[in-house]
N, C-alpha and C positions, 0 to 999 in steps of 0.2 A: 159304654159298652152295652150292647143289647143282649139280653138273656133269654134263651128259649128253653122251656122245661118240657121234656119229652113225656108222652103218656106213661112210658114205662117208669120214669122218675116218679111221676105223680102216684102211680099205683104202689111202687115200692115204699115211698114215704108214708102213704095212707096205712100200709099194712104194718110198718114199723111202729107208727104212732099208736095204732090200735093195740099192738102188743104191749107197749109201755103204759098205755092209759089203763089197761086192765090190772096193772100192777099198782100205778100210782099217778095221780094227775101231775104230780111234781116232775116225775120222770118223763112223762109225755111232754111237758113244757120245756124241759131241759134239752131233749132229744131235738125238738123243733128249733130251739135256739141255736143248738151246735150245727145243725144242718145250714141254717141261715148264715151263721158266721163262717162256715166253710165256703159257701158260695161268695160272700163278700170278700173273703180273703183271695179266692181265685180271681176275682174281678180286679182287686187291688194290685195283685202281682202278676196279672195277665197270665195265669198259669204257673209255670215253673215247677210243677210237681213231677214226680217220677211216673213211669208207666207201671200200671198195676198188673196183677196176674190176669186180668180179663182183656188186656191188650190196649187199654185206654188210660189216659192220664187220670190220676185220682188224688184225692185228698181225704185224709182220715177225719173222722168226726168223734174224736176222742172225748170222753172216756167209752163211748159207745162202740161196739164192734162193726161199724159200718164204714164203707168207703164210698165217697161221692165221686162218680165217674163223669168225666166231661170232655168235650173237645173245644178248640177254639179255632174258628175260621174267620180270618179277617177282624172285624170289629164285633163278631157275634160269639157268645158263649153258649154252647149247647150242652145242657145238663142231661146226661144220658140215663143215669140209674143211681140208686142208693142200695148197694149190695152189701149183704152180711159178709164179714171177712172170711167166714169158713165155707161159702157157697164154692161150688166147682167153677173153675176158670171159664168155662163155656157158658155158664148161666146167662150172663149179660148179653153175649152175642146172640144167643138163641131167643132171648126176649126181644131184642131189638129187630131181629129178622121177622118174627112173628107179628110185631106191630107195624112193620112197613108194608 
């Protein structure tokens, strides 16, 4: 499966990593590992997750309060964003609209 990471996802991940880096390098590494594991799980199961509050399929990055949003079209996984669970449901749609 081909994986395409959006610029929105890259910015979201960078901001989340910076937040946790300020607290602890261990937390930064753990968040990064959890996000990678979420992507690998989506690839392994070819999706299968529920539709989240932002209108796209998502996978939780527990124990962190982030949702990995994605779409699968054919043999391509589009990783759309990494959104904090408490963000307004329109947040991701607005970000994706601005980036296109």
